[in-house]
ZANU-476159 format. One line per field, with one value per residue: residue in one letter; x, y, z of N, C-alpha, C, O, CB in turn. Coordinates in Angstrom, 2 decimals. Glycine has a CB too. Layout:
// ZANU-476159
code <- [A	...]
n.px <- [X	...]
n.py <- [Y	...]
n.pz <- [Z	...]
ca.px <- [X	...]
ca.py <- [Y	...]
ca.pz <- [Z	...]
c.px <- [X	...]
c.py <- [Y	...]
c.pz <- [Z	...]
o.px <- [X	...]
o.py <- [Y	...]
o.pz <- [Z	...]
cb.px <- [X	...]
cb.py <- [Y	...]
cb.pz <- [Z	...]
// end
This chain:
// ZANU-476159
code <- [M	K	K	T	L	L	I	V	F	A	L	V	S	V	L	S	Y	G	Q	E	N	G	K	N	T	N	E	P	E	L	R	E	I	N	L	N	E	T	E	K	I	K	D	V	P	F	A	I	I	E	D	V	P	V	F	P	G	C	E	S	E	S	N	S	R	D	K	K	M	C	M	N	R	M	M	R	K	H	I	I	T	H	F	D	V	D	L	V	N	C	L	E	T	E	M	V	Y	N	R	E	K	D	I	D	E	E	K	C	K	P	V	L	S	R	G	K	K	V	I	Y	I	Q	F	K	I	D	Q	Y	G	E	V	V	D	I	T	V	R	A	P	H	P	R	L	E	D	E	G	R	R	I	A	E	L	L	P	K	M	I	P	G	K	L	K	G	K	P	V	K	V	G	Y	T	L	P	I	T	F	R	V	R]
n.px <- [87.10	83.90	82.49	80.20	78.55	78.12	75.39	74.63	71.82	72.10	70.20	68.23	65.16	62.91	60.04	57.22	55.16	52.26	51.76	49.40	47.72	49.36	48.98	50.47	51.33	52.04	51.85	50.76	47.24	45.39	44.20	41.30	41.74	40.30	40.14	39.73	40.24	40.72	41.50	44.16	47.11	48.13	50.13	51.32	51.23	54.15	53.48	51.25	51.77	51.17	53.44	56.61	58.84	62.10	65.20	68.62	70.06	68.09	66.90	66.46	64.59	61.52	58.97	56.38	56.37	59.23	60.72	59.95	61.21	63.70	64.36	64.48	66.36	68.32	67.94	68.87	71.40	72.41	72.42	74.28	76.48	76.65	76.04	76.88	78.44	80.03	79.45	77.22	78.69	79.53	78.08	77.87	80.63	83.05	85.40	88.29	90.83	94.22	96.53	99.04	99.47	99.63	97.38	94.32	91.65	89.49	86.70	84.37	81.27	78.57	75.27	72.75	70.71	70.83	69.54	67.07	67.30	65.79	65.80	64.08	63.19	61.32	60.79	59.54	59.47	59.96	57.85	60.05	61.86	63.64	64.75	62.30	61.29	61.78	62.15	62.76	62.78	64.33	66.72	68.27	69.60	71.85	71.65	69.54	70.18	72.03	70.65	69.04	70.86	71.78	69.55	69.77	71.96	70.55	70.59	69.19	66.29	64.36	61.01	58.07	55.25	51.41	48.43	50.10	51.17	53.99	54.33	54.33	56.03	55.49	57.79	59.12	61.77	63.57	65.85	67.31	68.98	71.03	72.20	74.31]
n.py <- [75.79	76.46	79.89	82.13	84.49	87.69	90.29	93.29	95.25	98.09	99.94	99.78	99.22	101.41	101.10	102.27	102.12	103.26	102.02	100.54	97.99	95.76	98.13	100.50	103.35	106.38	108.75	108.08	107.58	109.87	110.24	111.56	113.19	113.81	115.93	116.93	119.25	118.10	115.32	112.77	112.79	109.77	107.69	108.14	106.57	106.86	107.38	108.74	111.56	114.62	116.38	115.21	113.63	115.15	114.35	114.88	116.90	117.42	119.40	121.57	120.88	121.62	120.66	118.40	115.82	116.24	115.97	113.40	111.92	112.56	111.72	109.21	108.12	109.21	107.32	105.08	105.39	105.62	103.22	101.77	102.83	101.52	99.00	95.94	93.92	92.21	90.58	88.92	86.67	85.52	84.07	82.43	80.49	77.73	75.25	74.23	72.29	73.50	72.08	73.07	75.05	73.79	74.06	74.76	76.68	79.07	79.01	80.83	79.28	78.63	79.65	81.08	80.39	80.15	82.87	85.53	87.89	89.51	92.28	93.31	96.27	97.81	101.07	104.05	107.22	109.88	112.67	114.18	113.75	111.53	108.35	105.81	102.64	100.35	97.44	94.21	92.20	89.31	86.83	85.53	85.71	87.22	89.04	90.34	91.73	93.27	94.84	96.15	97.49	99.40	100.76	102.27	103.85	105.72	109.40	112.23	113.80	116.29	116.43	114.62	116.06	116.79	118.23	120.96	119.86	118.56	114.54	110.90	109.23	106.10	103.89	101.61	100.10	98.60	95.91	94.61	91.90	89.69	85.99	84.01]
n.pz <- [115.02	115.75	114.92	115.77	113.63	114.06	112.91	113.27	112.73	111.04	110.20	112.81	114.17	115.16	117.58	118.74	121.84	120.55	118.05	115.67	115.09	113.10	110.90	108.76	108.42	108.24	109.69	112.90	114.20	116.00	118.99	120.61	123.55	126.67	129.31	132.23	135.31	137.51	136.86	137.11	134.85	133.16	131.76	128.84	125.11	122.89	120.22	120.19	121.72	122.54	122.60	122.20	123.89	123.99	122.24	123.45	121.48	119.72	120.17	118.35	116.00	114.45	114.34	115.84	114.53	112.87	115.50	116.44	114.35	114.78	117.18	116.98	115.17	117.02	118.91	117.40	116.71	119.35	120.19	118.48	119.11	121.97	121.99	122.74	120.95	121.03	122.77	121.92	120.69	122.73	124.65	126.33	128.29	128.03	128.99	127.55	126.81	125.67	123.55	122.66	123.93	126.59	128.62	130.33	128.89	128.52	126.15	124.19	123.70	120.85	121.54	120.68	118.22	114.70	112.83	112.79	115.39	118.44	120.55	123.03	124.40	126.84	128.27	129.95	129.56	131.85	133.81	134.42	132.59	132.84	132.47	132.94	134.59	133.10	130.94	129.67	126.76	125.93	124.22	125.69	129.07	129.67	127.52	128.06	130.12	129.14	127.20	129.39	130.51	127.90	128.19	130.66	130.07	128.40	127.82	129.95	128.67	127.45	129.06	127.38	126.91	127.33	126.63	127.81	129.78	131.37	130.76	131.80	129.10	127.05	125.49	123.04	122.39	120.08	119.66	116.95	115.20	113.47	113.55	112.54]
ca.px <- [86.28	82.80	82.11	78.97	78.79	76.58	75.43	73.52	71.22	72.33	68.58	67.64	63.71	62.58	58.92	56.25	53.31	50.95	51.30	48.16	47.66	49.98	48.77	51.77	51.15	53.19	51.42	49.66	46.20	45.07	42.45	40.68	41.98	39.70	40.86	39.43	41.78	40.76	41.98	45.48	47.39	49.18	50.98	50.96	52.07	54.71	52.58	49.89	51.67	51.59	54.65	56.99	59.98	63.17	66.52	69.94	70.71	67.05	66.07	66.21	63.69	60.66	57.76	56.31	56.98	60.53	61.17	60.36	62.59	65.06	64.21	64.37	67.61	69.20	68.02	69.50	72.96	72.71	72.63	75.15	77.64	76.90	75.42	78.54	78.65	81.16	78.72	76.76	79.25	80.61	77.11	78.46	81.66	83.55	86.72	88.77	92.36	94.71	97.43	100.19	99.82	99.19	96.64	93.23	91.40	88.08	86.22	83.19	80.45	77.66	74.26	71.57	70.71	70.78	68.64	67.05	66.89	65.19	66.15	62.69	63.42	60.86	60.35	58.93	60.17	58.74	57.87	61.56	62.78	64.52	64.04	62.13	60.11	62.31	61.25	63.70	62.94	65.55	66.94	69.26	69.58	72.84	71.06	68.35	71.23	72.59	69.18	68.75	72.37	71.71	68.37	69.97	72.96	70.08	70.21	68.36	65.54	62.91	60.00	57.16	53.67	50.21	48.15	51.36	51.97	54.52	53.77	55.56	55.75	56.08	58.56	59.67	62.76	63.57	67.35	67.46	70.05	71.29	73.27	74.87]
ca.py <- [76.44	77.53	81.41	82.58	85.86	88.49	91.58	94.36	95.71	99.42	100.00	99.25	99.80	101.90	101.30	103.02	101.60	103.49	101.59	99.98	96.57	96.00	99.37	100.84	104.65	107.45	109.48	107.66	107.89	110.50	110.42	112.69	112.75	114.67	116.12	117.27	119.79	117.37	114.41	112.80	111.93	108.43	107.60	108.34	106.15	107.75	107.87	109.77	112.55	116.32	117.52	114.27	113.83	115.60	114.02	115.58	117.15	117.25	120.44	122.55	120.49	122.62	120.33	117.15	114.81	116.00	115.63	111.78	111.14	112.52	110.92	107.60	108.61	109.44	106.09	104.19	105.84	105.60	101.27	101.46	103.14	101.23	97.86	95.07	93.02	90.59	89.78	87.91	85.56	84.67	84.04	81.27	79.85	76.28	75.20	73.38	71.89	73.55	70.83	73.69	75.71	72.75	74.50	74.71	77.54	79.65	79.37	81.09	78.39	78.92	79.21	81.21	79.22	80.93	83.96	86.93	87.62	90.82	92.02	94.31	96.98	99.35	101.81	105.14	109.08	110.48	113.73	114.87	113.48	110.36	107.24	104.77	101.64	99.39	95.87	93.67	90.66	88.82	85.07	84.92	86.46	88.12	89.87	90.90	92.68	94.49	95.89	97.11	98.57	100.37	101.93	102.86	104.85	106.81	110.83	113.09	114.66	117.56	115.37	115.03	117.26	116.47	119.19	121.54	119.33	117.33	113.58	110.11	108.61	104.68	104.12	100.61	100.04	96.97	95.98	93.56	91.30	88.02	85.43	83.34]
ca.pz <- [116.23	115.48	115.05	115.38	113.48	114.49	112.56	113.84	111.76	111.25	110.60	114.13	114.30	116.61	117.58	119.93	122.12	120.09	116.82	115.54	115.01	111.67	110.21	108.35	108.50	108.73	110.90	114.16	115.09	116.86	119.61	121.50	124.99	127.41	130.62	133.45	135.95	138.69	136.56	136.55	133.71	133.70	130.67	127.02	123.86	122.60	118.94	120.09	122.87	121.83	122.55	121.91	124.56	123.07	123.07	123.23	120.15	118.36	120.53	117.02	115.60	114.33	114.91	116.50	113.33	112.87	117.13	116.67	113.97	115.42	118.31	116.74	114.44	117.98	119.36	116.56	116.84	120.98	120.17	117.25	119.96	123.39	122.28	122.91	119.55	121.14	123.96	121.56	120.57	123.65	125.80	127.51	128.09	128.62	129.60	126.93	126.99	124.77	123.51	122.13	125.61	128.11	129.49	130.09	128.20	128.49	124.89	123.98	122.70	120.08	122.28	119.97	116.76	113.45	112.52	113.22	116.83	118.69	122.18	123.17	125.83	126.72	129.12	129.70	129.69	133.17	133.52	134.61	131.29	132.95	131.79	134.23	134.46	132.11	131.33	128.66	126.86	125.11	123.81	126.70	130.55	129.15	126.52	128.64	131.10	127.86	126.75	130.74	130.41	126.79	128.35	131.66	129.75	127.89	128.43	130.47	127.72	127.83	128.87	126.90	127.43	127.09	127.43	128.26	131.14	131.45	131.43	131.54	127.61	127.12	124.58	122.90	121.47	119.46	118.51	115.76	114.81	112.68	114.46	111.28]
c.px <- [84.97	82.63	80.96	79.29	77.52	77.00	74.38	73.24	71.48	70.85	67.86	66.04	63.09	60.97	58.33	54.83	52.44	50.62	50.27	48.43	48.17	50.00	50.23	51.39	52.15	53.40	50.65	48.41	46.04	44.13	42.48	40.79	41.50	40.16	40.18	40.75	41.91	41.50	43.76	45.60	48.32	49.57	50.58	51.86	52.84	54.17	52.05	50.42	51.68	52.77	55.20	58.42	61.42	64.63	67.50	69.98	69.27	66.39	65.56	65.34	62.52	59.31	57.84	57.24	58.77	61.30	61.36	60.88	63.36	65.19	64.87	65.73	68.78	69.51	68.66	70.87	73.60	73.20	73.72	76.06	77.66	76.64	76.72	78.12	79.28	80.47	77.41	77.10	79.80	79.15	77.41	79.96	82.16	84.88	87.37	90.33	92.91	96.23	98.70	100.80	99.99	98.62	95.16	92.34	89.91	87.64	84.58	82.42	79.36	76.60	73.26	71.80	70.37	69.81	68.38	66.43	66.71	65.25	64.80	62.99	61.90	60.70	59.82	59.66	59.43	58.83	59.04	62.44	63.65	63.89	64.08	61.48	60.83	62.52	62.11	63.18	63.83	65.49	67.42	69.47	70.60	72.76	70.38	68.79	71.76	71.48	69.14	69.91	72.32	70.49	68.72	71.17	72.08	70.19	69.05	67.51	64.19	61.89	58.71	56.03	52.35	49.19	48.55	51.74	52.75	54.13	55.00	55.05	56.03	56.70	58.76	60.56	63.26	64.92	67.48	68.74	69.88	72.31	73.15	75.86]
c.py <- [77.14	78.63	81.35	84.16	86.86	89.81	92.20	94.68	97.47	100.26	99.57	100.24	100.11	102.15	101.61	102.22	102.01	102.93	100.36	98.76	96.20	96.86	99.81	101.99	105.47	108.28	108.24	108.25	108.50	110.43	111.02	112.25	114.13	114.88	117.20	118.01	118.77	115.75	114.08	112.04	110.93	108.76	107.35	107.46	107.24	108.45	108.60	111.23	113.77	116.64	116.05	114.57	114.02	115.01	114.80	115.97	117.19	118.82	121.64	122.19	121.51	122.13	119.13	115.72	114.58	115.76	113.92	111.16	111.26	111.68	109.44	107.54	108.55	108.35	104.88	104.08	105.53	103.61	101.12	101.62	102.27	99.65	97.36	93.76	91.93	89.92	88.73	86.79	85.05	84.72	83.17	80.61	78.31	76.21	74.10	73.34	72.51	73.57	71.68	74.56	74.63	73.57	74.80	76.07	78.07	79.84	79.65	79.70	79.11	78.66	79.56	80.48	80.14	81.46	84.97	86.80	89.08	90.88	93.55	94.92	98.11	99.38	103.48	106.64	109.48	111.77	114.63	114.62	112.29	108.81	106.38	103.54	100.61	98.14	95.31	92.24	90.09	87.25	84.66	85.97	87.62	89.18	91.19	91.93	93.64	95.24	96.88	98.30	100.07	101.08	103.02	103.90	105.92	108.39	111.22	113.66	115.32	116.30	115.53	116.01	116.46	117.42	120.24	121.12	118.12	115.61	112.43	109.55	107.16	104.81	102.46	100.26	98.66	97.12	94.41	92.94	89.86	87.16	84.23	82.02]
c.pz <- [115.84	116.20	114.81	115.27	113.32	113.32	112.75	112.96	111.69	111.23	111.56	113.98	115.22	116.53	118.74	120.19	121.41	118.85	116.60	115.02	113.07	110.75	110.01	107.86	109.00	109.20	111.86	114.03	115.77	117.69	120.38	123.07	126.10	128.77	131.28	134.73	136.79	138.23	136.05	135.33	133.82	132.60	129.50	126.19	123.42	121.02	119.13	120.94	121.64	121.13	122.99	123.32	123.67	123.83	122.83	121.71	118.72	118.81	119.33	115.82	115.46	114.73	115.56	115.28	113.32	114.28	117.17	115.72	113.95	116.56	117.85	115.99	116.04	118.68	118.92	116.58	118.37	120.83	119.47	118.39	121.19	123.04	121.99	121.94	120.17	122.17	123.59	120.65	121.49	125.44	127.03	127.16	128.92	128.82	128.66	126.99	125.47	124.26	123.62	123.54	126.73	128.81	129.21	129.76	128.50	127.28	125.17	123.08	122.27	121.55	121.57	118.44	115.97	113.42	113.17	114.57	117.17	119.95	122.01	124.33	125.15	128.07	129.16	130.19	130.96	132.74	134.12	133.29	131.37	132.29	132.83	133.76	133.37	132.05	129.72	128.78	125.39	125.33	124.56	127.83	130.27	128.59	127.05	129.71	130.07	127.44	127.73	130.46	129.25	127.50	129.41	131.10	128.55	128.45	128.96	129.30	128.12	127.68	127.57	127.61	126.66	127.56	128.12	129.43	130.68	131.86	131.01	129.93	127.67	125.77	124.51	121.71	121.13	119.39	118.09	115.30	114.40	113.76	113.09	111.89]
o.px <- [84.98	82.58	80.49	79.86	76.45	78.09	73.26	74.05	70.84	70.50	66.82	65.86	62.68	60.47	58.86	53.91	51.49	49.49	50.34	49.52	47.45	50.76	51.09	51.02	52.91	54.50	49.91	48.39	46.51	43.01	43.51	40.20	42.16	40.60	40.13	41.84	43.05	41.98	44.44	44.89	49.32	49.49	49.72	53.08	52.42	54.35	52.12	49.58	52.01	53.10	54.61	58.81	61.79	65.08	67.32	69.92	69.33	65.59	64.57	65.27	62.48	58.52	58.92	58.27	59.44	62.47	62.31	61.14	64.17	66.19	65.70	66.32	69.84	70.64	68.96	71.50	74.78	74.16	74.36	76.53	78.81	77.09	77.55	77.53	79.05	80.80	76.78	76.30	80.58	79.25	77.23	80.35	81.78	85.52	87.02	90.97	92.37	97.01	99.53	101.93	100.59	99.27	94.77	92.38	89.12	88.02	83.80	82.89	78.99	76.87	72.46	72.82	69.62	68.87	69.14	65.52	67.28	64.91	64.73	63.08	61.56	60.53	59.78	60.31	58.21	59.48	58.83	63.50	64.32	62.80	65.05	61.14	59.96	63.05	62.02	63.05	63.84	64.77	67.37	69.50	70.33	73.44	70.48	68.04	71.86	71.62	69.17	69.84	72.62	70.54	68.34	71.32	72.71	69.81	67.97	68.34	63.29	61.82	58.58	56.11	52.39	49.00	47.80	52.52	52.45	53.71	56.03	53.86	56.94	56.30	58.66	60.27	63.29	65.38	67.69	69.62	69.02	73.02	72.09	76.45]
o.py <- [78.35	78.74	80.71	84.90	86.81	90.23	91.78	94.61	98.07	101.06	98.97	101.44	99.34	103.01	101.25	101.86	101.24	103.11	99.33	98.58	96.38	96.73	99.58	101.89	105.30	108.81	107.48	109.45	108.04	110.55	111.22	111.34	115.16	113.89	118.33	117.48	118.36	115.05	114.65	111.18	111.11	109.93	106.56	107.48	108.39	109.62	109.52	112.13	113.81	116.95	115.49	115.71	113.20	115.05	115.57	115.09	117.06	119.40	122.37	122.89	122.33	122.86	118.64	115.06	113.58	115.36	113.28	109.97	110.54	110.99	108.80	106.54	107.93	108.08	103.90	103.03	105.28	103.03	100.14	100.56	102.18	98.91	97.92	92.77	90.78	88.78	88.02	86.10	84.12	85.13	83.27	80.30	77.91	77.26	72.96	74.37	72.23	74.52	71.32	74.69	74.92	73.98	75.05	76.73	77.16	80.94	79.07	79.22	80.09	77.84	78.63	80.18	81.03	80.84	85.43	86.06	89.92	89.93	94.44	94.22	98.70	98.46	104.01	106.82	109.34	112.18	115.84	115.19	111.91	108.47	106.06	103.43	100.01	97.58	96.03	91.45	90.47	86.57	83.43	87.15	88.79	90.17	92.39	92.81	94.83	96.46	98.08	99.51	101.24	102.29	104.19	104.87	106.75	108.55	110.73	114.28	114.95	115.47	116.58	116.55	115.73	117.51	120.70	121.76	117.15	115.33	112.60	109.48	106.89	105.65	101.83	100.16	97.73	98.22	93.39	93.75	89.06	87.70	83.71	81.28]
o.pz <- [115.62	117.43	113.87	116.07	112.73	112.96	112.47	112.03	112.55	112.10	111.30	113.77	116.09	115.80	119.79	119.46	121.39	118.39	117.28	114.47	112.08	109.79	110.86	106.69	109.95	109.37	111.23	113.76	116.81	117.19	121.03	123.66	126.28	129.37	130.79	134.98	136.99	139.12	135.20	134.82	134.52	132.24	129.13	126.39	123.47	120.67	118.31	120.91	120.46	119.99	123.92	123.55	122.83	124.98	121.89	120.85	117.49	118.08	119.41	114.82	116.38	115.32	115.88	115.36	113.56	114.22	117.62	115.86	113.35	116.76	118.49	116.39	116.06	119.10	119.61	116.50	118.63	121.35	119.86	118.79	121.63	123.92	121.28	122.35	119.81	122.50	124.37	120.01	121.30	126.60	128.24	126.03	130.02	128.81	128.94	127.20	124.40	124.38	124.45	124.01	127.76	129.78	128.08	130.79	128.74	126.87	125.92	122.05	122.92	122.43	121.48	117.82	116.38	113.91	114.02	114.93	116.48	120.66	121.15	125.35	124.12	128.87	128.06	131.22	130.98	131.78	134.26	133.03	130.40	131.82	133.51	132.58	132.73	133.01	128.72	129.71	124.22	126.08	124.65	127.47	130.55	128.84	126.77	130.14	130.35	127.38	127.48	130.28	129.49	127.28	129.37	131.84	127.89	129.61	128.61	128.64	128.86	126.77	126.95	128.71	125.67	128.77	128.99	130.14	129.98	132.98	130.37	129.62	128.46	124.96	125.56	120.52	121.94	119.12	118.75	115.02	114.76	114.61	112.73	111.11]
cb.px <- [87.15	81.65	82.71	77.75	79.66	76.35	75.74	73.69	69.77	73.38	67.93	68.88	62.94	63.49	58.47	55.81	52.57	50.70	52.43	47.24	45.75	49.73	47.82	52.53	50.17	53.67	50.30	50.10	45.90	45.06	41.56	39.01	43.82	38.52	42.39	38.82	41.94	39.07	41.07	46.43	47.77	48.82	51.78	51.30	51.23	56.02	51.75	48.22	53.13	51.76	54.79	57.16	60.02	63.10	67.08	71.23	72.03	65.62	66.84	67.50	63.55	60.70	56.75	54.34	56.52	61.05	59.71	59.32	62.93	65.48	62.57	62.86	67.26	68.82	67.09	69.19	73.06	70.71	71.36	75.24	77.64	75.82	74.09	79.07	79.64	83.11	78.12	76.01	79.90	82.93	75.82	77.29	82.45	83.25	86.70	88.24	92.65	94.17	97.32	99.74	98.44	100.39	97.25	92.88	91.71	87.93	86.57	83.24	79.94	77.57	74.20	71.20	69.58	70.90	67.68	66.23	68.02	63.86	68.51	61.11	65.60	59.48	61.20	57.66	59.61	59.14	56.73	62.44	63.75	64.82	64.62	61.18	58.50	63.19	58.67	65.40	61.20	67.10	67.68	70.73	70.13	73.41	70.06	67.43	72.65	73.26	67.51	69.04	73.91	71.46	66.89	70.22	74.51	68.92	70.31	69.11	65.28	62.47	59.30	56.81	53.79	50.02	47.89	51.36	50.91	55.26	52.09	55.86	56.74	54.97	59.76	58.83	63.77	62.72	69.20	67.00	70.93	72.32	72.85	75.88]
cb.py <- [77.54	77.06	82.45	82.12	85.96	89.17	91.76	95.47	95.19	99.90	99.52	99.71	99.23	103.41	100.49	104.70	101.97	104.79	101.33	100.70	96.06	95.36	100.46	99.94	104.85	107.86	110.85	108.10	107.41	111.22	109.39	112.94	112.30	114.37	116.44	115.91	121.36	117.32	114.24	112.32	112.63	106.70	106.85	110.05	105.65	107.28	107.26	108.93	112.52	117.43	119.29	114.13	112.68	117.44	112.75	114.60	115.61	115.51	121.08	122.81	119.51	123.17	120.32	116.90	115.60	117.05	116.17	110.90	110.79	113.79	110.87	106.96	110.58	110.34	105.86	104.42	107.60	106.16	100.16	102.43	104.60	102.09	97.36	94.38	93.67	90.75	90.95	88.27	85.53	86.07	83.59	79.82	80.86	75.11	74.81	73.49	69.92	74.21	69.73	74.72	76.74	72.04	75.47	74.03	77.11	80.87	78.14	82.52	77.08	77.97	79.63	82.82	77.78	80.38	83.65	87.92	86.76	91.08	92.29	93.58	97.95	99.84	101.57	104.89	110.49	110.35	114.05	114.14	114.67	110.24	106.65	105.39	102.43	99.63	95.92	93.89	89.91	89.53	84.51	84.52	85.38	87.72	89.05	89.76	91.77	93.81	95.10	96.13	97.33	99.71	101.25	101.87	103.99	106.46	111.72	114.09	113.89	119.30	115.29	114.06	119.49	115.29	118.88	122.87	118.85	117.71	113.31	108.73	109.28	103.32	105.22	99.92	100.82	96.46	96.60	94.14	91.46	88.15	84.96	84.59]
cb.pz <- [116.97	115.53	114.21	116.44	112.32	116.76	111.45	114.67	111.94	110.13	109.88	115.78	113.93	117.06	117.08	119.38	123.37	120.02	116.17	114.78	115.57	111.04	111.03	107.44	109.12	108.34	110.44	115.62	115.58	116.55	120.16	121.06	125.13	127.40	130.47	133.85	136.82	139.33	135.80	137.47	132.71	134.09	130.84	126.35	122.67	122.78	118.33	121.05	124.25	122.89	123.70	120.14	125.45	122.88	122.89	123.63	119.94	118.37	121.65	116.36	116.25	113.01	114.03	116.79	111.68	112.17	118.43	116.96	113.31	115.83	118.76	115.74	113.53	118.74	119.46	115.39	116.54	122.34	119.31	115.68	120.36	124.66	121.57	125.02	118.23	121.73	125.00	121.34	119.80	123.89	125.29	127.57	128.26	127.73	131.29	125.78	127.24	124.57	122.06	120.70	126.25	129.14	129.89	131.03	126.98	129.15	123.76	123.26	123.27	118.52	123.53	119.91	116.58	112.34	112.35	112.23	117.83	118.22	123.09	123.29	126.24	125.79	129.77	130.29	128.12	135.10	133.74	136.02	131.00	134.57	130.45	135.49	133.86	131.84	131.33	128.97	126.97	125.66	122.72	125.99	132.02	128.49	125.80	129.26	131.92	126.32	126.79	132.51	129.62	125.11	128.86	132.83	129.10	127.81	127.60	131.24	126.57	126.30	130.36	126.50	126.49	127.55	127.91	128.33	132.47	132.09	130.98	132.91	126.40	127.32	124.88	123.06	121.92	117.87	119.48	114.60	115.76	110.79	116.50	110.28]
// end
């Protein structure tokens, strides 16, 4: 029986909408955002938000940079805790005759080719701290469902703020794993 071995990277990289094209900087480029009282704030990228959304457990962090780092750490922990690793090994099944037991049994069959795979989860943390507008891209529909399930399990957060007002903040959460 062929087995597909999955190794989920413990270092799940957490990206955000605001990353620049291929630039690898510690601090995102900040852009001036002018707001009139009549302008409605739409969505703000995680990388440039003034006051980032705060994941439960990160409230005690003193500045925005530390809160971002804590949020990324908590997202990794959330993925490691909730991602169903066994799902990758059994995305599809087939019926196989078991001679010893003289019955047909369901057997997992390998679907994904070997190599690095990524599930991209994009969502927004709205002005109430809820995760909304979830979109997922993955190499298999069942992995898309798993990505959506993981995002839906995220806890309510303290919303991000721009100019002192709660706003929707976009976030991208890639889950990287290797199939062997």
